[in-house]
Structures are given as C-alpha cells and as structure tokens.
N, C-alpha and C positions, 0 to 999 in steps of 0.2 A: 533346740534351733531349730523355727519355725520357717518352711518350706514356701515362700511365698509366689506368687505368679508372676512378679518382677523376676526374680533367679529362675524359673523355669524358665520364661521367656531368655532369657541372656542363655541358660545354658542349652536351650534349644537353638539359640545364633550359631553360638559358637560349634555345634555339634551339627549344622543346617537343617534342622529338623524343625517341622510345624507342629503345634499341638493344637487343639483347640477344643471346648466344650466338655463334656464328658470325660477323654481323650485327657487331656489338660488336669483334670481331677485327678483321673486315676494316676497320674506320673507321680501329680503330687503327694496323693498317700505312699504312695510306693517309694517314696524317696524319701517320705517322715520315719517310713518302715525301715528303710537301711539305715538313717540315722540313730534312730531309737534302737537298732540292734548295733550299732557299732559303740554306741553309749555304755551297753553294758560292758565293753572290754576297760572303761575307766574304775567300773568295780572291782575285779580282779586286783590282790595284789603283788607288784611286783619289785617289790622292795630288795630282799636278796636274791633277784634273779640277773643271771647274766645274761649281755646280751648275744645274740645271735647270730656269727657271721657265717658260720659255714650250714648247710641242714643235717651233713650225717660228719664223720668222724673220715672219712675214707679220703685218701687223695688220688689225685687223678692218676688211672694206671694207663697210661697211653704206649702203642705201640712205636717200633722205631719203624721210620719214616726211609722207606728201601723205595728206591725210583725202579719200576719194573714193567718190559715194555709190554703189553696184553697183548695189543692189537697192533699190527702195519697199517701203512697208507693207503695200502693196498686192498687189506682183507675191509677197510674201513670203506670204501671206495666203490667193493665189487658188489653190494645193491641196494646203490643209489639208481635214483630212475634218468638224472643228468648227471654228468660228470667234464670236467675238460682236464683234461691229463692229471692233476696232481690236488682239484677242488670240484665241491659239489657247485653247480652250476644252477640256480634257484631262479626265477622271476624276479622283477625286478619291484623293488619295494616302494622307493620314493621317486619322486619326479623330480628332473628340474627346475 
C-alpha cells in the first residue's frame, strides 16, 4: 500500500496532529515501514492454525469476595485537615 500525503493529512486531522515538510516525509516513511512489516504476516502459512481465543490455558482464579471493615469512619476522619461531624470539608470547586 502506498502512503500518500492525502492519507497522512487525513490521519493527522483525525488525530488532531500537524505534519509539515520533512516531518511529513518522515511520517510517510514510517507508515510505509509499518505497512511493509505487517505485509510480512501474509507470508506466514496459517492453514492449519486454530484461532487463538485466550492467551493461556489457565482460568481466572478469583478470591471469594468477603466484606471486611478495614477502617472505621472515625479513623478515616482522624487525620483530615478539616472535617464536619461525619464528612470531609473541602473548598468549593464549582461556582453557581
């Protein structure tokens, strides 16, 4: 596949990038190298290869989900710079 300046301009527009002069030529060369590298995959014989669904044969080993109280509300508020009974106090972020 031949990479043209129009293709680079279109991709650059989609990615909100700008390429000019030597940088555009470098990108064209890089993209052509990537395409030629990917074309090498078509040379590989994959006739008797099963599709890969999972990367490993293992299964998910999940732990049992058990609720545990690790910190109380009072302990959580103990080191707060400002607090209001049961809540953290923070400066206003949004103005009305």
